[in-house]
C-alpha positions in Angstrom: -11.6 148.4 58.3 -9.2 146.0 60.1 -9.3 143.8 63.2 -7.2 144.9 66.1 -6.3 142.1 68.6 -6.6 143.0 72.2 -3.6 144.1 74.3 -2.1 141.6 76.6 -0.8 143.0 79.9 2.1 141.2 81.5 3.3 141.4 85.1 6.9 140.3 84.7 10.4 140.2 86.3 9.8 137.1 88.4 12.3 136.2 87.0 13.1 138.1 83.8 14.4 134.8 82.4 10.8 133.6 82.1 9.4 137.1 81.3 11.5 137.2 78.1 10.2 133.7 77.3 6.6 135.0 77.6 7.3 137.7 75.1 8.8 135.3 72.7 6.0 132.7 73.1 3.3 135.4 72.6 4.8 136.8 69.5 5.4 133.4 67.9 1.9 132.3 68.7 0.5 135.5 67.1 2.6 135.0 64.0 1.5 131.3 63.8 -2.2 132.4 64.2 -2.4 135.5 62.0 0.5 134.9 59.7 2.6 137.4 57.8 4.5 139.9 59.9 1.9 140.1 62.7 3.2 140.3 66.3 1.5 140.6 69.7 0.1 143.8 71.2 1.4 143.7 74.7 2.5 145.8 77.7 4.8 144.7 80.5 5.3 146.0 84.0 8.4 144.4 85.4 9.3 144.2 89.1 12.6 143.8 90.8 12.7 140.1 91.6 15.2 140.6 94.5 12.4 142.4 96.4 9.8 139.8 95.6 12.2 137.0 96.6 13.0 138.6 99.9 9.3 139.2 100.8 8.3 135.7 99.8 11.1 134.1 102.0 10.0 136.3 104.8 6.4 135.2 104.3 5.3 138.8 103.7 2.6 137.9 101.1 0.4 140.9 101.9 3.1 143.2 100.7 3.6 141.2 97.6 -0.1 141.4 97.0 0.1 145.2 97.2 2.9 145.3 94.6 0.9 143.1 92.3 -2.2 145.3 92.8 -0.1 148.3 91.8 1.2 146.6 88.7 -2.3 145.7 87.8 -3.5 149.3 88.0 -0.6 150.5 86.0 -1.3 147.9 83.2 -5.0 148.8 83.1 -4.2 152.6 82.9 -1.7 151.8 80.1 -4.4 150.2 78.0 -4.2 146.4 78.7 -7.3 144.4 78.0 -6.3 141.2 79.9 -3.7 140.5 82.6 -1.2 137.7 82.9 1.1 137.2 85.9 4.2 135.7 84.4 5.1 133.4 87.3 3.4 130.4 89.1 4.4 131.1 92.7 3.1 134.6 93.0 -0.4 133.4 91.9 -0.6 132.9 95.7 -1.8 136.5 95.8 -3.7 136.5 92.5 -6.8 137.5 94.4 -5.3 141.0 94.8 -4.9 141.3 91.1 -8.5 140.3 90.5 -9.7 142.6 93.3 -8.0 145.7 91.8 -8.8 145.1 88.2 -11.9 145.6 86.0 -10.4 143.6 83.1 -10.0 139.8 82.8 -7.2 138.0 84.6 -6.0 134.7 83.2 -4.9 132.4 86.0 -2.0 130.2 85.1 -3.4 127.2 86.9 -6.8 127.5 85.2 -5.1 127.6 81.8 -3.1 124.6 82.7 -6.1 122.8 84.2 -8.0 123.2 80.9 -5.0 121.8 79.0 -4.8 118.7 81.3 -8.5 118.1 81.1 -8.3 118.3 77.3 -5.8 115.4 77.5 -8.2 113.5 79.8 -5.6 112.9 82.5 -6.8 112.4 86.1 -3.5 112.4 88.1 -0.5 114.6 87.5 2.7 115.5 89.2 3.7 119.0 90.1 7.1 120.6 90.2 7.8 124.1 91.3 9.0 126.2 94.2 8.2 124.9 97.7 5.5 127.6 97.9 3.8 126.2 94.8 4.1 122.6 95.8 3.3 122.9 99.5 0.6 125.6 99.6 -2.8 124.8 98.3 -3.5 127.8 96.0 -2.5 125.8 93.0 -3.4 122.2 93.8 -6.8 123.1 95.3 -7.9 124.9 92.1 -6.9 121.9 89.9 -8.5 119.4 92.2 -11.7 121.3 92.9 -12.4 122.9 89.5 -10.9 120.3 87.2 -11.1 117.1 89.3 -7.4 116.5 88.7 -5.5 114.7 91.4 -2.1 116.5 92.0 0.9 114.7 93.6 4.2 116.3 94.6 7.6 114.9 95.3 8.6 113.9 98.9 10.1 116.7 101.1 13.8 116.1 100.2 13.0 116.2 96.5 10.8 119.3 96.9 13.8 121.0 98.5 16.1 120.0 95.6 13.8 121.5 93.0 13.2 124.6 95.1 17.0 125.1 95.5 17.6 124.6 91.8 15.0 127.2 90.9 16.3 129.9 93.3 20.1 129.3 93.1 20.3 128.5 89.4 17.3 129.0 87.1 16.3 132.5 88.1 20.0 133.5 87.4 20.0 132.0 84.0 22.1 129.0 85.0 21.1 125.6 83.5 23.3 122.6 84.3 23.2 119.0 83.1 23.4 117.8 86.8 20.2 119.7 87.7 18.5 118.5 84.6 19.2 114.9 85.5 18.0 115.5 89.1 14.7 116.9 87.9 14.3 114.1 85.3 14.7 111.5 88.1 12.3 113.3 90.3 9.7 113.3 87.5 10.4 109.6 86.9 9.7 108.9 90.6 6.4 110.8 90.2 5.5 108.7 87.2 6.2 105.5 89.2 3.9 107.0 91.9 1.1 107.1 89.3 1.4 110.5 87.7 0.0 110.4 84.1 1.7 113.7 83.3 3.8 116.4 85.0 3.2 120.1 85.5 6.3 122.3 85.2 4.9 124.7 87.8 7.7 127.2 87.6 8.0 129.2 84.5 11.8 128.7 84.4 11.6 124.9 84.6 10.9 124.4 80.8 14.3 126.1 80.2 15.9 123.2 82.0 13.7 120.1 81.6 13.4 118.7 78.1 10.0 117.1 77.4 11.7 114.8 74.9 13.5 113.1 77.8 10.3 112.6 79.8 8.2 109.5 79.4 4.8 111.2 80.3 3.1 114.4 79.0 4.8 117.5 80.2 2.8 120.7 80.8 4.8 123.8 80.2 2.8 126.3 82.2 4.5 129.4 80.6 3.7 128.2 77.1 0.2 127.2 77.9 -0.5 130.5 79.7 1.0 132.6 76.9 -0.9 130.7 74.2 -4.2 131.0 76.0 -3.7 134.7 76.2 -3.1 135.0 72.5 -6.2 132.9 71.8 -8.2 135.3 73.9 -6.7 138.4 72.4 -7.4 137.3 68.9 -10.9 136.0 69.7 -11.9 139.3 71.2 -10.3 141.4 68.5 -12.2 144.7 67.8 -12.9 146.2 64.4 -11.3 149.6 63.8 -11.4 151.9 60.9 -8.2 152.5 59.0 -7.6 155.9 57.5 -8.1 156.0 53.7 -5.0 156.1 51.6 
């Protein structure tokens, strides 16, 4: 008899730069947790980011929700036991994932909120796309469920971060100039009272180095992936192995 960890279902491609990071994070966490040559049991459905990007900029979120619902159904049919959406921004339509699924959905902001609460922080800064920073789907959850005050940069800085994400990071471009800009924006948030900062775009940890930041940095992709592994291992099922 052996224990079989649950299968993690991933909705990826937004962008694939962060999706490949999820795969790496999951497998490294499984190896760290279970040892030996263990690796994660996972399934990924990957979308064409160009389509998602176009729809989001045109504010056609209902259509994005339909795409996410379809991905959810495909993952469930393929045998996934839990679903992760490998992006922060598209959690704006996470209700469509939950509505079309009979298996657990791990929300990235909830995973992050638990991590922040564990550090006993009350006020944090948030960096991400303008959608993530300006709409309330992310900040409302953190403030209402976890009593964490969330502050964002002023409008000009929000635009800078947004442009860096869409013009550089999703294309695998990481420059020293953009790193310095983000570091300064985080420094400004610290001066405004932030006790930590959420990298609320799954590509941002590929640019921002936590070692250069003076306050705790919350890498949402890493937190999300690790929480999924913890769940998959905790809910492992016992299966009979054929006799040799």
